[in-house]
LUMVEXDO-715441 format. One record per residue: x, y, z of N, C-alpha, C, O in turn; residue in three letters. Coordinates in steps of 0.2 Angstrom, whole numbers, padded with zeros to 4 digits, always signed. Atoms other than C-alpha are relative to their C-alpha. Example, Ala and Ser with C-alpha at 12.3 -4.5 7.8 and 13.67 -1.06 7.14 Angstrom:
LUMVEXDO-715441
+0004-0006+0000+0062-0022+0039+0004+0006+0000+0009+0005+0003ALA-0004-0006-0001+0068-0005+0036-0004+0005+0003-0001+0011+0004SER
***
This chain:
LUMVEXDO-715441
+0004+0008+0001+0600+0447+0352+0004-0003+0005+0010-0003+0006MET-0002+0007-0004+0602+0434+0365+0006-0005-0004+0012-0007-0002LEU-0004+0004+0003+0609+0423+0354+0005+0004-0004+0007+0002-0010TYR-0008-0004+0006+0623+0433+0345+0006-0004+0002+0007-0006+0008LYS-0008+0003-0002+0640+0425+0345+0005-0001+0005+0010+0000+0001SER-0005-0003-0004+0651+0427+0358+0008-0004-0001+0008-0010-0002ASN-0008+0003+0003+0671+0423+0355+0001-0006+0008+0005-0011+0007SER-0001+0004-0005+0670+0414+0373-0004-0007-0001-0001-0012-0001GLY+0003+0007+0004+0657+0400+0366+0000-0005-0006+0001-0002-0011PHE-0002+0007+0004+0658+0386+0356-0008-0001-0003-0013+0002+0000ASN+0007-0001+0001+0642+0381+0344-0001-0005+0006-0004-0002+0011SER+0003+0005-0004+0639+0366+0356-0002+0005+0008-0007+0003+0011THR+0000-0003-0007+0640+0379+0373-0006+0007-0004-0010+0010+0000LYS+0005-0002+0002+0628+0389+0362-0008-0002-0002-0013+0001-0003MET+0006+0003+0003+0615+0377+0357-0001-0001+0007-0003+0004+0010LEU+0002+0001-0009+0615+0371+0376-0004+0007+0002-0010+0008+0004SER+0005-0004-0005+0610+0388+0382-0006+0002-0004-0011+0006-0001PHE+0004-0003+0005+0600+0392+0365-0008-0004+0004-0013-0002+0007LYS+0007+0008-0002+0589+0373+0370-0002+0003+0007-0009+0003+0008THR+0003-0003-0008+0589+0381+0391-0004+0005-0002-0010+0005+0000SER+0006-0006+0001+0582+0397+0385-0007-0002-0002-0013-0002+0001PHE+0008+0004+0004+0569+0388+0374-0004-0001+0006-0009+0002+0007GLU+0006+0005-0004+0563+0376+0387+0000+0003+0005-0004+0000+0008ALA+0001-0002-0008+0564+0386+0404-0003+0011-0001-0004+0015+0003TYR+0002-0008-0001+0560+0405+0399-0008+0001+0002-0009+0004+0007TYR+0005+0000+0000+0541+0404+0397-0002-0001+0007-0005+0003+0010PRO+0002+0005-0008+0540+0394+0416+0003+0005+0003+0000+0007+0007SER-0004-0006-0005+0552+0407+0423-0002+0005+0001-0003+0008+0006LEU+0006-0007+0000+0541+0421+0416-0006+0000+0005-0008+0004+0009CYS+0006-0001-0004+0527+0413+0424+0000+0001+0009-0003+0004+0013PHE-0003+0000-0007+0535+0409+0440+0001+0008+0004-0002+0010+0010PHE+0000-0008-0003+0541+0429+0441-0006+0005+0002-0008+0009+0005ALA+0008-0005+0002+0525+0435+0437-0002-0003+0006-0001+0001+0011ASN+0003+0005-0005+0517+0423+0450+0001+0004+0007-0004+0006+0011ARG-0005-0002-0006+0532+0433+0465-0003+0006-0002-0008+0008+0001ILE+0004-0006-0003+0528+0450+0459-0003+0004-0005-0002+0009-0008ILE+0006-0004+0003+0512+0451+0448+0002+0006-0005-0001+0011-0005ASN-0002-0008+0007+0521+0464+0432+0000-0006-0005+0006-0008-0004ASN-0002+0003+0006+0521+0453+0418+0007+0001-0004+0012-0002-0006GLU-0006-0004+0004+0534+0464+0411+0005+0001+0002+0010-0001-0001GLU-0005+0000-0006+0545+0466+0424+0000-0007-0001+0003-0009-0006ALA-0001+0004+0000+0544+0449+0426+0003-0004-0009+0004-0009-0008ALA-0004+0002+0007+0551+0444+0407+0006+0005+0001+0011+0002+0001ALA-0006-0001+0001+0564+0457+0409+0004-0003+0007+0010-0003+0006ASP-0003+0001-0003+0570+0449+0425+0001-0008-0002+0007-0010-0002ILE-0001+0008+0004+0569+0431+0417+0008+0003-0005+0014+0001-0005THR-0006-0003+0007+0580+0440+0401+0007+0001+0004+0013+0000+0003GLU-0007-0005-0003+0592+0448+0415+0002-0006+0002+0008-0006+0004ASP-0007+0007-0006+0597+0429+0425+0003-0003-0006+0009-0005-0007VAL-0005+0007+0005+0599+0421+0408+0004+0005-0005+0007+0002-0010PHE-0005-0004+0000+0610+0438+0403+0005-0001+0004+0010-0001+0000ILE-0004+0003-0006+0620+0434+0419+0003-0006-0003+0009-0006-0005LYS-0003+0006+0001+0622+0416+0414+0004+0000-0006+0010-0002-0007LEU-0005-0001+0006+0627+0420+0397+0007+0004+0002+0012+0001+0003TRP-0005-0002-0003+0639+0432+0403+0005-0005+0004+0011-0005+0002GLU-0003+0004-0003+0646+0418+0415+0005-0002-0004+0011-0001-0002LYS-0001+0004+0004+0651+0408+0399-0004-0006+0004-0010-0004+0003LYS+0001+0008-0001+0645+0391+0407-0001-0003-0005-0002+0000-0010PRO+0002+0003+0006+0643+0376+0398-0007-0004+0001-0006-0010+0002ASN+0007-0001-0003+0625+0373+0402-0001-0010-0003-0006-0014-0002PHE+0001+0009+0002+0626+0354+0395+0003-0003+0008-0001-0007+0011SER-0003+0002-0003+0638+0353+0410-0007-0003+0007-0009-0008+0010LYS+0008-0004-0010+0622+0361+0426-0003-0007-0005-0004-0008-0011TYR+0005+0005-0001+0613+0343+0430-0007+0003+0001-0011+0002-0002LYS+0004-0005-0004+0602+0355+0441-0003+0006-0004-0008+0009-0001ASN-0002-0006+0004+0602+0370+0427-0007+0004+0005-0007+0008+0010ILE+0005-0002-0002+0583+0371+0430-0002+0003+0007-0005+0008+0008LYS+0000-0002-0007+0585+0371+0451+0003+0007+0001+0001+0010+0005ALA-0004-0005-0001+0599+0387+0446-0004+0002-0003-0005+0007-0001ILE+0004-0009+0003+0588+0397+0435-0007+0001+0005-0009+0007+0004LEU+0005-0003-0002+0573+0396+0447+0003+0002+0007+0000+0007+0007TYR-0005-0003-0003+0584+0401+0461+0003+0006-0001+0003+0010+0004ILE+0000-0007+0004+0590+0415+0451-0003+0003+0000-0003+0008+0004ALA+0007-0005+0002+0574+0421+0444-0002+0001+0007-0002+0007+0009VAL+0004-0002-0009+0568+0420+0463+0003+0006+0005+0000+0010+0008LYS-0004-0007-0003+0583+0432+0470-0002+0004-0002-0005+0009+0000ASN+0002-0006+0003+0581+0442+0457-0007+0004+0002-0007+0009+0006ALA+0005-0003-0006+0562+0445+0461+0000+0001+0005-0002+0007+0006CYS-0001-0006-0006+0565+0449+0478+0002+0006+0000+0000+0010+0004LEU-0004-0006-0001+0577+0462+0474-0003+0004-0002-0002+0010-0001ASN+0005-0005+0005+0565+0469+0463-0005+0001+0004-0007+0006+0002TYR+0006-0002-0006+0551+0471+0476+0003+0004+0005-0001+0008+0006ILE-0002-0004-0004+0564+0477+0489+0001+0008-0004+0002+0013-0001GLN-0003-0008+0003+0569+0492+0476-0007+0000-0002-0005-0003-0007GLN+0005-0002+0002+0549+0495+0471-0002+0002+0007-0006+0006+0008GLN+0005-0004-0008+0545+0497+0491+0005+0007+0001+0004+0012+0004LYS-0004-0007-0001+0561+0510+0490-0001+0003-0004+0001+0009-0003ARG+0000-0005+0007+0556+0518+0475-0007+0003+0004-0008+0009+0005ASN+0005-0002-0002+0539+0519+0482+0002+0004+0007-0001+0010+0006THR+0000-0005-0005+0543+0528+0498+0003+0004-0002+0002+0009+0002ALA-0007-0008+0003+0555+0540+0490-0006+0001-0004-0009+0007-0003LYS+0006-0008+0003+0540+0544+0480-0005+0002+0007-0005+0008+0008GLN+0005-0005-0005+0527+0548+0495+0003+0003+0002+0002+0009+0003HIS-0004-0010-0001+0540+0558+0501+0000+0004-0001-0001+0008+0002ALA-0001-0005+0004+0543+0567+0489-0010+0002-0003-0011+0008-0003PHE+0007-0003+0000+0522+0568+0485-0001+0005+0006-0004+0010+0007ALA+0003-0005-0007+0521+0573+0504+0003+0006-0001+0000+0011+0000TYR-0001-0008+0001+0532+0587+0500-0003+0005-0004-0006+0011-0002PHE+0004-0001+0006+0526+0591+0485-0005+0006+0001-0006+0012-0001ALA+0009+0001-0001+0508+0592+0490+0000+0007+0005-0003+0012+0004GLN-0002-0005-0004+0514+0604+0504+0008+0008+0002+0010+0012+0006TYR-0006-0004+0001+0529+0613+0496-0001+0007+0001+0005+0010+0001GLU+0001-0007-0002+0520+0631+0500+0005+0002+0002+0010-0002+0004SER-0002-0004-0007+0526+0644+0509-0003-0004+0009+0000-0007+0014GLU+0005-0001-0006+0515+0642+0522+0000-0009+0004-0002-0010+0010ASP+0002+0006-0003+0516+0623+0525+0008-0001+0006+0009-0003+0011PHE-0008+0001+0000+0538+0626+0525+0000+0004+0009+0002+0002+0015ILE+0000-0005-0010+0534+0641+0542-0001-0006+0004+0002-0007+0009LEU+0004+0004-0006+0522+0629+0549+0006-0006+0002+0008-0005+0008ASN-0005+0005-0001+0535+0614+0549+0006+0005+0003+0010+0002+0008GLU-0004-0001-0007+0547+0627+0556+0000+0003+0003+0004+0003+0007ILE+0002-0002-0008+0537+0634+0569+0002-0009+0003+0008-0010+0007VAL-0001+0004-0003+0535+0616+0573+0006-0005+0002+0006-0009+0007ARG-0007+0001-0003+0552+0611+0575+0002+0005+0005+0003+0002+0010ALA+0001-0005-0005+0554+0626+0585-0003-0002+0005+0001-0003+0010GLU+0002+0002-0007+0541+0621+0598+0002-0007+0002+0002-0007+0008VAL-0004+0003-0003+0548+0605+0600+0006-0002+0002+0007-0005+0008LEU-0004-0004-0001+0564+0611+0599+0001+0005+0010+0005+0004+0015ARG+0002-0001-0008+0559+0621+0616-0003-0004+0004+0000-0005+0009GLU-0001+0005-0007+0550+0608+0625+0003-0006+0003+0002-0010+0007VAL-0004+0007-0002+0562+0595+0623+0008+0002+0003+0011-0002+0007TYR-0001-0002-0006+0573+0609+0630-0002-0001+0008+0000-0004+0012ALA+0004+0000-0007+0563+0613+0644-0001-0008+0003-0003-0009+0009ALA+0001+0007-0004+0562+0594+0648+0006-0005+0004+0006-0009+0008LEU-0010+0000-0001+0582+0593+0649-0001+0003+0007+0003+0001+0011GLN-0004-0003-0007+0579+0604+0665-0004-0003+0004-0003-0001+0009GLN+0004+0002-0007+0566+0595+0675+0004-0006+0004+0008-0010+0001LEU-0003+0005-0004+0572+0584+0688+0001-0006-0003-0001-0005-0009PRO-0002+0007+0003+0579+0566+0683-0007-0004-0001-0010-0007-0005PRO+0008+0005+0001+0563+0557+0688-0003+0002-0002-0007-0002-0005GLU+0005-0003+0006+0552+0569+0679+0000-0001-0007-0004-0002-0011GLN-0003+0003+0008+0562+0567+0665-0003-0004-0002-0008-0004-0006ARG-0001+0005+0001+0563+0550+0666-0008-0006-0002-0009-0011-0006ARG+0008+0005+0001+0543+0545+0669-0004+0006-0008-0009+0005-0011VAL+0005-0002+0007+0539+0560+0653+0003-0004-0006-0001-0007-0010MET-0003+0004+0008+0552+0552+0641-0003-0006+0000-0003-0008-0006HIS+0004+0006+0000+0542+0535+0644-0005+0000-0001-0008-0005-0003LEU+0008+0001+0000+0526+0541+0644+0000+0001-0005-0001-0004-0009LEU+0002-0002+0005+0526+0551+0628+0005-0001-0005+0004-0001-0011PHE-0006+0004+0005+0543+0546+0619-0001-0006-0002-0002-0006-0008LYS-0002+0006+0000+0542+0529+0621-0006-0004-0002-0008-0009-0005GLU+0007+0003+0002+0523+0528+0623-0002-0006+0004-0004-0011+0001GLY+0000+0005-0005+0521+0516+0637-0005+0005+0005-0005+0011+0006LEU+0004-0001-0003+0508+0518+0649+0002+0000+0007+0008-0002+0009ASP-0006+0000-0004+0510+0522+0666+0000-0004+0002+0006-0004+0005SER-0001+0006+0000+0508+0505+0671+0004-0004-0002+0004-0009+0001LYS-0005+0001+0003+0521+0501+0660+0005+0004+0004+0010+0001+0007GLN-0004-0004-0003+0531+0516+0667+0001-0003+0007+0006-0006+0008VAL-0002+0004-0009+0530+0508+0687+0002-0006-0002+0004-0009+0003ALA-0005+0010+0002+0537+0491+0681+0006+0002-0002+0011+0000+0000GLU-0008-0003+0002+0550+0501+0671+0006-0001+0005+0011-0005+0006GLU-0003-0003-0005+0555+0511+0685+0001-0004+0008+0006-0004+0011LEU+0002+0005-0003+0550+0500+0697-0002+0006+0008+0000+0006+0014ASN+0005-0004-0004+0539+0512+0706-0007+0002+0000-0010+0001-0005ILE+0006+0002-0001+0522+0514+0711-0005+0004-0006-0004+0010-0007SER+0005-0006+0008+0509+0521+0695-0004+0007+0006-0008+0010+0003ILE+0000-0006-0001+0506+0535+0709+0003+0003-0001+0001+0008-0004HIS-0004-0004-0001+0522+0541+0710+0000+0001-0008-0001+0007-0011THR+0001-0004+0009+0521+0541+0689-0003+0004+0000-0003+0009-0003VAL+0005-0007+0003+0507+0550+0688-0001+0007+0007-0006+0011+0007LYS-0002-0006-0004+0513+0562+0703+0005+0006-0004+0005+0012-0005LYS-0005-0003+0005+0528+0564+0692-0001+0001-0008+0004+0003-0011HIS+0004-0003+0005+0519+0566+0677-0003+0007+0000-0002+0011-0004LYS+0004-0009-0002+0507+0581+0685+0004+0005+0001+0003+0011-0001LEU-0005-0007+0001+0523+0589+0689+0002+0002-0004+0004+0008-0005ASN-0004-0004+0006+0530+0589+0675-0001+0002-0005+0002+0006-0009GLY+0005-0007+0003+0516+0596+0666+0003+0005+0001+0007+0008-0003ILE+0001-0007-0004+0515+0610+0678+0008+0003+0000+0008+0009+0000LYS-0006-0004+0001+0535+0614+0676+0001+0004-0007+0005+0009-0009ALA-0001+0001+0006+0533+0612+0657-0004+0005-0001-0003+0010-0005LEU+0006-0005+0000+0518+0622+0658+0002+0008+0002-0001+0013+0000LYS-0002-0005-0004+0528+0635+0668+0006+0004-0004+0006+0010-0006LYS-0005-0003+0008+0542+0637+0656+0000+0002-0005+0003+0006-0009LYS+0001-0003+0008+0535+0636+0642-0009+0008-0001-0012+0010-0006LEU+0007-0006+0002+0520+0649+0644-0006-0003-0001-0010+0002-0001GLY+0003+0003+0003+0508+0638+0639-0005-0004+0004-0004-0006+0009VAL+0005+0005-0004+0492+0628+0644+0003-0008+0001+0008-0011-0001SER-0004+0011-0002+0494+0608+0649-0004-0002-0006-0004-0008-0006GLY+0003+0006+0005+0483+0602+0633+0005+0002-0006+0005-0002-0011LEU-0006-0002+0003+0498+0612+0623+0003-0006+0000+0003-0010-0004VAL-0007+0005-0001+0511+0603+0631-0001-0006+0000+0004-0009-0002VAL+0002+0006+0005+0502+0586+0629-0001+0000-0006+0000-0005-0008ILE+0000+0000+0009+0499+0589+0611+0007+0000+0000+0010-0005+0000ALA-0007+0001+0004+0515+0593+0608+0003-0005+0001+0006-0008-0003VAL-0004+0006-0001+0524+0580+0619-0004-0007-0003-0001-0013-0001LEU+0003+0006+0005+0513+0566+0609+0002+0001-0007+0000-0003-0011ALA-0001+0000+0010+0521+0571+0592+0009+0001+0003+0014+0005+0000HIS-0005-0001-0002+0537+0570+0603+0004-0006-0006+0010-0007-0005LEU
***
């Protein structure tokens, strides 16, 4: 229980803590719930804030702005809760994605995809520097021809020429059609 005796607290400090808890707990729970939209978690967060203050053994009667301290502590705890929920959700999505496709076919397809990308990347590294820079900016950075021209301070015609020559060289090195090369490059 939150009010049990603690050797570092005298009865005045305990009464002050109890008074603060009773006065602010309901409104802090409401406040926390408005931030995180989860009543149970809001109650837990608010209780945790009081427990942490209890463990620090403060004299609540000395605080002029105990209300402000409590609201700030609850707000910060709610923001931490939200960040943790985001991390948990991302992990759950990643796990669900992997579990959904855990089949051997999926794993083999991902290995093949990784190897194809490795080969394409190796072939890209063998292109002349100008073509390699253009291909990198177009496909890896996702820039359009005009942006690449501005970035490299060359004409759009030159960008298109390097792109065409780069795709031709990749087709020749990889032995695949231009459409396959473009599709693979789009996933780099």
